[in-house]
C-alpha positions as CSV (number, residue, x, y, z in Angstrom):
1,M,-36.1,-10.7,2.1
2,A,-35.6,-12.0,5.7
3,T,-33.8,-9.7,8.1
4,P,-33.1,-9.8,11.8
5,I,-36.1,-7.4,12.3
6,G,-38.6,-8.9,10.0
7,I,-39.4,-9.6,6.4
8,A,-38.4,-6.7,4.2
9,L,-40.4,-6.1,1.1
10,L,-38.4,-4.6,-1.8
11,V,-39.8,-2.9,-4.9
12,T,-37.4,-2.3,-7.8
13,D,-37.9,-0.9,-11.2
14,A,-37.0,-2.4,-14.6
15,E,-33.5,-1.0,-14.3
16,G,-33.0,-2.6,-10.9
17,N,-33.3,0.7,-8.8
18,L,-34.8,0.4,-5.4
19,R,-38.1,2.2,-5.3
20,A,-39.5,1.0,-2.0
21,L,-38.3,-0.9,1.1
22,D,-40.8,-1.6,3.8
23,W,-41.7,-4.3,6.2
24,E,-44.1,-7.1,5.6
25,D,-46.4,-6.1,8.4
26,Y,-46.6,-2.6,6.8
27,E,-47.3,-3.8,3.2
28,H,-50.5,-1.8,3.0
29,R,-48.7,1.5,3.8
30,M,-46.0,0.7,1.2
31,R,-48.6,0.0,-1.4
32,E,-50.3,3.3,-0.6
33,L,-47.0,5.3,-0.8
34,L,-46.3,3.6,-4.2
35,R,-49.8,4.6,-5.4
36,L,-49.3,8.2,-4.2
37,H,-45.9,8.5,-5.9
38,Y,-46.5,6.5,-9.1
39,G,-50.2,5.9,-9.6
40,A,-51.4,2.4,-10.2
41,V,-48.5,-0.1,-10.1
42,E,-48.6,-3.8,-10.6
43,L,-46.2,-5.7,-8.4
44,S,-44.9,-9.2,-9.0
45,D,-43.4,-11.5,-6.5
46,Q,-39.8,-12.1,-7.4
47,P,-36.5,-12.6,-5.5
48,A,-34.6,-9.4,-4.7
49,P,-31.9,-8.6,-7.2
50,T,-28.7,-10.4,-6.1
51,A,-26.5,-7.3,-5.7
52,M,-29.2,-5.6,-3.6
53,R,-29.7,-8.7,-1.4
54,I,-26.0,-8.9,-0.8
55,A,-25.7,-5.3,0.1
56,L,-28.7,-5.4,2.5
57,S,-27.5,-8.7,4.0
58,G,-24.1,-7.1,4.5
59,Y,-25.6,-4.1,6.3
60,F,-27.6,-6.4,8.6
61,D,-24.4,-8.4,9.2
62,G,-22.6,-5.2,10.4
63,D,-21.0,-3.8,7.2
64,H,-23.0,-0.5,7.3
65,D,-21.2,0.9,4.3
66,Q,-23.0,-1.6,2.1
67,L,-26.1,0.7,1.9
68,S,-24.2,3.3,-0.2
69,G,-23.9,0.8,-3.0
70,I,-27.7,0.4,-3.5
71,A,-29.0,2.2,-6.5
72,W,-32.3,4.0,-5.7
73,R,-34.7,6.3,-7.4
74,I,-37.6,8.0,-5.7
75,A,-40.6,10.1,-6.8
76,G,-42.1,12.8,-4.6
77,T,-42.4,16.5,-4.3
78,P,-39.2,18.6,-4.7
79,F,-39.4,19.2,-0.9
80,Q,-39.7,15.5,-0.1
81,Q,-36.8,14.7,-2.4
82,K,-34.7,17.3,-0.7
83,V,-35.5,15.8,2.7
84,W,-34.9,12.2,1.5
85,T,-31.6,13.1,-0.1
86,A,-30.5,14.8,3.1
87,L,-31.4,11.6,5.1
88,A,-28.9,9.7,2.9
89,K,-26.2,12.1,4.1
90,I,-26.7,11.4,7.9
91,P,-23.7,9.2,8.8
92,V,-24.1,5.8,10.3
93,G,-23.9,5.9,14.0
94,T,-25.3,9.4,14.3
95,T,-28.7,10.9,14.8
96,L,-30.2,14.2,14.0
97,S,-33.3,16.0,15.2
98,Y,-36.1,17.0,12.8
99,G,-35.2,20.6,13.5
100,A,-31.5,20.1,12.7
101,L,-32.4,18.4,9.4
102,A,-34.8,21.3,8.6
103,A,-31.9,23.7,9.2
104,R,-29.5,21.6,7.2
105,I,-31.8,21.9,4.2
106,D,-32.2,25.7,4.7
107,T,-35.8,25.5,5.9
108,P,-35.4,25.9,9.7
109,K,-39.1,26.6,10.3
110,A,-40.3,23.6,8.4
111,I,-39.8,21.1,11.2
112,R,-43.3,19.6,10.8
113,A,-42.9,19.4,7.0
114,V,-39.6,17.6,7.5
115,G,-41.4,15.2,9.8
116,H,-44.1,14.6,7.3
117,A,-41.7,14.0,4.4
118,N,-39.7,11.7,6.6
119,G,-42.8,9.7,7.4
120,S,-43.5,9.4,3.6
121,N,-40.0,8.0,2.9
122,P,-40.5,5.0,0.6
123,I,-37.1,3.5,1.1
124,S,-36.7,2.6,4.8
125,V,-33.2,1.7,6.0
126,V,-31.4,2.8,2.8
127,L,-32.7,6.3,3.3
128,P,-32.2,6.2,7.0
129,C,-35.3,7.9,8.4
130,H,-34.6,5.9,11.6
131,R,-31.7,8.3,12.3
132,L,-34.1,11.2,13.0
133,I,-35.0,11.7,16.7
134,G,-36.8,14.2,18.8
135,A,-35.2,17.4,19.9
136,D,-34.9,16.0,23.4
137,G,-33.1,12.9,22.1
138,S,-36.2,10.7,22.4
139,L,-37.1,8.1,19.8
140,V,-40.2,9.4,18.1
141,K,-42.2,8.0,15.2
142,Y,-40.9,5.3,12.9
143,G,-43.1,3.8,10.2
144,G,-41.8,0.3,10.9
145,G,-42.4,0.7,14.7
146,L,-40.2,2.0,17.5
147,E,-38.7,-1.4,18.3
148,R,-37.3,-1.6,14.8
149,K,-36.0,1.9,15.0
150,R,-34.3,1.1,18.3
151,W,-32.8,-2.1,16.8
152,L,-31.5,-0.2,13.8
153,L,-29.9,2.6,15.9
154,R,-28.3,0.1,18.3
155,H,-27.1,-1.9,15.3
156,E,-25.4,1.2,14.0
157,G,-23.8,1.9,17.4
158,V,-26.1,4.6,18.7
159,E,-26.9,4.3,22.4
160,V,-30.7,4.5,22.9
């Protein structure tokens, strides 16, 4: 799917749930995350489901609430799932430090583990890993590249 920041690759399951969203230039990483979470998977090239395409297009056109309508399902460790679920609760237009997210999920000393789980997030944009920043407010690490992170945050109204 074409977006203002590159071609997004979407992986859905038979029920139409989003299982992965990554960027074309990071396809290898997406396939590796899928392998780690699901084992060997066979992907076929098909258009994105209409409702998902409309929701994502709406988000990129400025209707940020559209992301909440996307059905997703993820596999991962219980800790990863806890982090990813918490990511989905960070409001549009706000950021949070890794330490603040660790505290929010009742593991205040697990800052590095939160960072690692965030980096393993299979559903970029929809589970907004781009909203996590360094404790000093700096943009740090984003699997799709810092320029995409900067664009997403600005798109959501965050001054960076």
